[in-house]
N, C-alpha and C positions, 0 to 999 in steps of 0.2 A: 504493500500500500504506500509506504514511504517512498519507495523507488519510483512508483508511478506518479506520485504527487510531485516529486523532484523533477521528473521528466516533463510534466505539464508546465511547471514553473519555468524551466529552461526553454521550453518551446514558446511560451508566452513572451519571455524576455527577448528571444531571437526575433519573434514577429514584430514586437514593438521597435526593436533596433532597426529592422528592415524598413518599417513604416516611416521612421523619422529620417529625413534626408541628412546626410552627413554635412557638417560645416567645413567649408573650404577656406583656408586663410587667404586673405588678399595680399598680404605682404609677409611671406614666410621668413624673410630675413629681418623683419621689423618694419613697422610703418614709418614713413618719413616724418621728421619734425618731432617736437617734444610736446607732450600733453601739459596744459596749464593746470596747476592745482586748483580745485574748485573753491570759489569764494564762499563766504557764509550765505550770501543771497542764493547762490546756486544750490548749496546744500539744503537750504530751506525750501526752495522750489521743488527739489526732489522729494523732500520729506512730506510736503503738503499736497503735491500733485501726482506723485508717483503712485503706483499700485501693484497688485499682485501680478498683473500681466505686463508690467513694464520692466525693462532692464536698463542698467546704466554702467558707468565705469568700464566702458569698452575701449581697451587700449590696443587690442589685437582684432581688427575688424574681419568679418567673415561673410561668405554667402552660402546659402543652402538652396539646392536645386529641387523644385517640386515639378515633377513631370506628369503630363496628362497621359491617359491611355492611348489616345490617338493624336500625337502632336501635329499641328498644322504648319510648323516652321517658324511661327512668331514667338518671341520671347519678351517678357516684361519683367524688368527688375523693380522690385517693390521696396520703397524707402519709407518706413513708418515715420510718424511725427513724434514730438515730445519736447519742443522748445530747445533743441540742441542740448538737453539735459539728460533725457532718457528716451527710450524707444517703446512705443505702444505696439507690441509684437503680435497681438491677437487680432483685434478688430481693425487694425491698420497693417496687419502682417499676414499671419497664417490663414486667416479667413479670406483675405484678398487672394492669396495663392490658390486656395480651393476654388474660388469663383473663376479665376483665370483658367485653371485646369479644366473646368467645366466647359470652357469655350474652345478647348484644344490648344490653349496657349501655355507654353512652358513658363513657369513663374520662378523667379530667383529672389529670395528674401535677402535683403541687404542689411547687415548689422554694422552700421558705420560708427565711427568713433564718437563717444560721448563721455563726459560733458565737454562741450567746446564753447559754451555760452559766454565764458569770460574772455575768449580770444577777441582780438580786434576785428577779425573777420570770422565769426563763428561757423560760417558755412565752408571755410576753406578746406579743412581736413575731411569733412564729409563729402565734399565735391571730389577731392582726390580719391576717396574710397569708391565713389560711384563710377568715376572714370575708369578706375582699375577694374571694377566689376564688369563693365562693358567690354573692356579688353579681354578679360578672361572668357567671357561668354563667346566672343568672336573667335578666340583661339580654340575653344572647345566645341565650336558650332557643329562640326560633323559628328562628333561623339554624342552630343546632346540633341541631335536632330533639329538644329536651329538654322534658319537662314541668317547669315551674318549681316544682311542688309535689312533685317526686320527685328531689331533689338530696341525696345522702348524702355522708358523709365516712368514709373508711376510714383508720385510723391504726395504724402499727406502733410499739411501744416509745415513744420520745419523741413520735412522731406520734399514738399512743394517748393519751398525756398531754395533748397539744394538743386532741384530740377531747374528752376528759373536761372540760377547762376551758371549752371553747367551748360544749359542750352543757349543762353543769351550772352552774358558777358564773358563766359568761357575762361575762367582762371586756370582750368586744366583741360585744354582743348585736345589733348592726345587722343581722347575717345569721346565722341558725342553720341547721344541717342538718336535713333532714326525717327522717333516720335515721342511725345510726352503726354502724360495724363496728370494734371495738377488738380488736387482736391483740397479745397480751402487753404491754398498756399498764399503767402504774402511776404511782407517785409521788404518790399521793393520801393516803397514810396518815401518821399522826403517828409520827415516828421513835422517840419515847419510849414510845408506847403504840400499837403497830401493829394493834390491833383497833378503832381508831377513825380517822375521817378527820382530816386536818389542819384546824386552825381556819380557818373561812371557806369550806371546801369542803362543799357540800351537793348533793343530787340534788333538783331542783325537781319539783313535782307535774305539770309539763307537759314533762318531759324527753323527747326524741325516742326512738322505739324503738331498741333496741340489741342487737347480736350481739357476744358476748364469747368469746374463745378464748385459752387460756393453758396452759402446762405446770405441773403441780403443783410441780415442783422449781425453778421460776423465781423464787426468792427470795420477796419480799413481793408480787410482781405477781399471783400466783394468789389471795392473800388479798384484794387490792384488787378483782380481778374478782368474787370471791364477794360481797364487801360491796356493790359496785355493784349486782349482781343482787338482793341482798336489799332494797336501797333501792328498786329498781324494783318488786319484789314488794310492798313495803309500800304503794307508791302505786298499785298495780294497773296498772302500765304494762307494755306488751309488751317482753319481753326474752328472749334465749336465751343460755344459758351452757354452754360446753364446757371442762372441765378434764381434761387428759390426764396420765397418770402419768409419762410420759417425754417429753422434747423440748427441755428447756433453754430458752434465750433466743435469738431471732434466726433462727428457722428459715425464716420468710418463705414463699416459694414453692418452697423446695428440696425435692427428693425424698429421703426418708430411710427409707422402709419402716416408719415408725411410724404409729400411729393419728393422731397430731397432724398428720402431713403431709397428711391428708385434710380438714383444716379448710376448704379452698375448696369441696369438695363439700357439706359441711354448711352452709356459708354460702350457697351457691347455692340449696340447698333452702329455706333460711330466706327468702331474697329472693323465691322463688317463692310460698311460703306467705303472705307478707305482701302479695302482689299487685303486686310491683315488676318482674316480668319479663313481664307481659302488656302488649301494645301499648296 
């Protein structure tokens, strides 16, 4: 009886290990730069806003590959939010990967370095990590059944800020996404004049196609989304914008019964219209 019970336990452990994608280090020799020790304000942010499904103190960033049963060749790297202090790895992470897999899309969960909130440019190290993740996906494209010209980046909140900086002002242009999905991203506007972008932030004429979704009541993030869309329109670039009356910030994949909670369906339709769901 004990032998049988032990066998079942080992079998269950093996199954769970197989079900959980392995984490792949982005920088096996060590990530570039030095992490800034968190300030008291950052520690308080983590204490008051972090939760059971959030992680922080990531000094060795990784990716994990979530593969669909029938991959269509498109890959989306998922960058959770968390104010550059922590990562919300469930409703802005693993649940997003499950949804993408349901569309036939290979999902790659990015665990970028945190906290970087106290850096002069808090997005800089996370952008480096995202660019490196894109490089790795393209290097492994054949093995992972991915088209190297169909690698997108989906970012929530701080992850959306990361996406904007990588796709637009490009501090790490070694690898750029082929398209972007920005969900309640922001942080691009001038604090003194929130109808203009911060100095140094511009949308280039070759920015990748973008899907944007945000709630109207989400502070300046809705303004940032609208301004990004208008810049895309000015350049004649493909973009789709959804602004919802209610929803606040941080809804992710949560069910709430509001129109904003249907953003994944709208995004899935966009991916199909753009041709990224066909094998």
